[in-house]
Each structure stands twice: as structure tokens, then as C-alpha cells.
N, C-alpha and C positions, 0 to 999 in steps of 0.2 A: 368473502370483497375479491371483486378484481384492481387487478392495483393501476394507476396509472400507465399509459406509455408513455409515459417519459423517464419510472420506471422497469417498465421491461427491455426501452431500449437503450437502458445505462449503463458504461462504459469506466472501469475504473481501474489508478494506476497507480504499482506500486512499485517500491522498491523489495524487493527476496531477493534473502539469503544463507544462507549456511548461523549458525548459532553459532559464535568463535567465540562466546564461553563454557556454550555450559560441552559435556563430552559427544554425550548423545546424536551431536550436529543435527541435526535439524533445523528445514529449513523455513523459513517462516519470519513478516514483516521485519523489515526496520527501521531503525526511527533515527532521524537528524534533529537538526537540531535552526528552530527557529524560532523567529521574537516572538510565537505564547509560550515554547520553553520544548525538552525535547518530548514529539509526537513518532508513535506510528506512522508514514510518509506517504502520506495511498487523496487523493484526489481524482477529482471525474474531471480535470485537466491535465495535460502528459507536465503543457509548462509550467504547471508550479514546482510537478519537479527536476522538469528539467531544471529550473535556477537553482539549483541547489547540490544538482552533481558533482559537482566539481568536492563538494561533499563527501560524495561516496564512495568518486576516488581515493579522498584521504582515509577514507576508515579503510575500503579494501585490503590499502596501503599497506595504514597499521596495526591488519586480524590477518593478512593473508589471505582474505578469504572476497571473492567473483558476488558483484552486487549488480542485483537482474533488475531493470526497468519495464515492467509485463505489465502490458493489459487486459481486463476481464472485462467477458460478458456477462449476463445477467442467462441467464441457461431456466432458471424458476422461481419464483419468488416462494418460500418456505413458509412465511408467515405474519403477519398483520397485526400492528397494534390492533385490539378494538377501539378507542374509542381514537377523537382526532383523525380530520378530512379526509 
């Protein structure tokens, strides 16, 4: 089944950086502290991540690893669930 057009046109914004606590130093999603707790910083709205950017700056300063705000666009929908609309 083809996904809705909104999914195909979706953009995700995320904080990405090196893992400062792992020797491999792989890049991945960065976490931030929000009212809901410590969560991966990903949103469909850039402004939601912008409002916490001072936190990214503090993390980068504390751990010496640069953090990037990146935009992802959907190039392929890999799978959808069997159930739901």
C-alpha cells in the first residue's frame, strides 16, 4: 500500500554528533533534556529543536564534540504496519 503524500514529503530535523562516551566515536542522534525528560532530539519542526540549541552548545563545550542540526528528507518508505489507517 502506498503511504500518504504527507509521509512521502516529510522532513525530519535532528541533532547529530559523535558519541562522546564511546571509543568508536560513531555519529548518531544526540539527546536533550526537555519537559518530558531526556529524549533524542528529532522533530518534524526545526523551530522545536532551535528552542533548545543553547543546550546543544553547552553539550558541545562540555564534551568537546561538535553537534549539527541536520535535515533528513524521505527518499524511500521502507515498510508500513499491517494495521491502522
